C-alpha angles and dihedrals in degrees: 000000000000118000128192120203127197120199153112099281132144100047090110094252101147092207094057091047089051088054094052092047091052093049093050095046092051095044089051091051093048096046098039088244135342139197112229137208114187119201106206143144094259110033094172095058094043091052088049094049100041106020095232137124112273139187133187121271105263099243123161093235127094136032125308096037096156091052093044092051091047091052092046091050090052094050094045091049089053090056125094089201136015116206127199114206154315108213135034092318096145105077130153091187140348135171086281101032129070123214131304084034119179100336098091088049094052090046091052093048089050088054091050091051091050091052089048091050091238119140118237128213131176112217124189094348130162133201118218115235122250100060127162131225088259092056092046092056090051091051093050088050090052090048091052094047094050127094086220140347120210109184129199095231143005096261094053093046093056090066093064100052135259097301092065115106128211108232102162130239113323087232084076089064093055112125100244126211125226111276118242121254114276110270097200090231118128101237127162134177133208125209113196125173132191113272137169105311098249093045092044094052094050095045093046090054091050091050092047090051094048090046090053089050093049093046090051088056091054102268122138119208144205132196118234109213102199100175132034098191099237105185088344115106115220097013102100108116088190090070091062091044091054094046101042115009108032095098094051109031138042121238106246121223119261132200085237091067106064107053093229097111134260097271094062096042103041099079094049089048093052090048092050088050089051090058092070122093092206138019125190104200130192093163106075095226094048087058096041096047088047091055089044088061093046097255119150101248136187113202123207105219100215093147134029092253093064091050095047091047095052093044092051089050091051093249102116089124088065099056128102131188119242092248090057116132123243089252093053092048094048093046089053092044091052090047091050094050090049094051104060093151091066087060094045087056092047093051090057089051090049095052092046089055091049087059088056089057094047091049089050091052091048090053092050090052091050094050088059088071 
């Protein structure tokens, strides 16, 4: 079986690369093996991280449009299945993306797949909030043209029509290593991402205040840089670390650092994540992977996707808004660290939801005949 995957991979966002890794692992398991070609903005980086065949995203910009379109059509025609996602791939606008965003691109790729006779599926996809009637009509058309749609959450699924299923985040379907034995140390980690300037300033002050209180209580802390902003302006978490947290926290190691590929680095990173007794996560996948490893976690609900995920996992008591005070954040953090059983239960829910995603992928593969 040959599978094409279209998504925003290669920008050194660890969450996105975990999603791609999980999708390919589960397609391989369902199909008994698959060759992949990943269409993405940075093919060289994706090939380096995942060791798969890659091709440029078939945009309309740049020189050589006719040749690029011809190559894309040939590659799509060779595929038995073309998958959109996972992640928030359907966006009309974002801080770095003007309207109408990615929707015309995905509509065009769907048309190319139809011409090539290649079935299309969307797996683990999310839709960014703030869409228009125009965007909703495109999403309904994409849903109707797809073999199957498995959305990350209920709100995203509703955009594609009644046949769309809710399968959860593909991070839930990652194969998890056994966590290390507890060390007894009081260790915490913070994940912070760039946000709108006024929101970022307020949240950074609250995180710094909470950090100071935790350190005064005997905790030691690290900073989890989940994204390095490769070819993506304003997405490098390390800039926040250097400006605001470098004097108080250590910079944690990331699988993006060593050049050995994500597959070899993911398990060690997950085990290192499991060694914390507390995670404060602004990046969604810092929070979700911490919960997956059973770590008490406070999520900063800066976007709908964060809130939806923690509500679905039964962890709504451990969310804070971006405008929270340092005192509110610290109070929630102490409560989370003192309630490990809530996160053990959430871990079970997360793993069960991962089985839903795996079963969905298995069903898609079976429907190919």
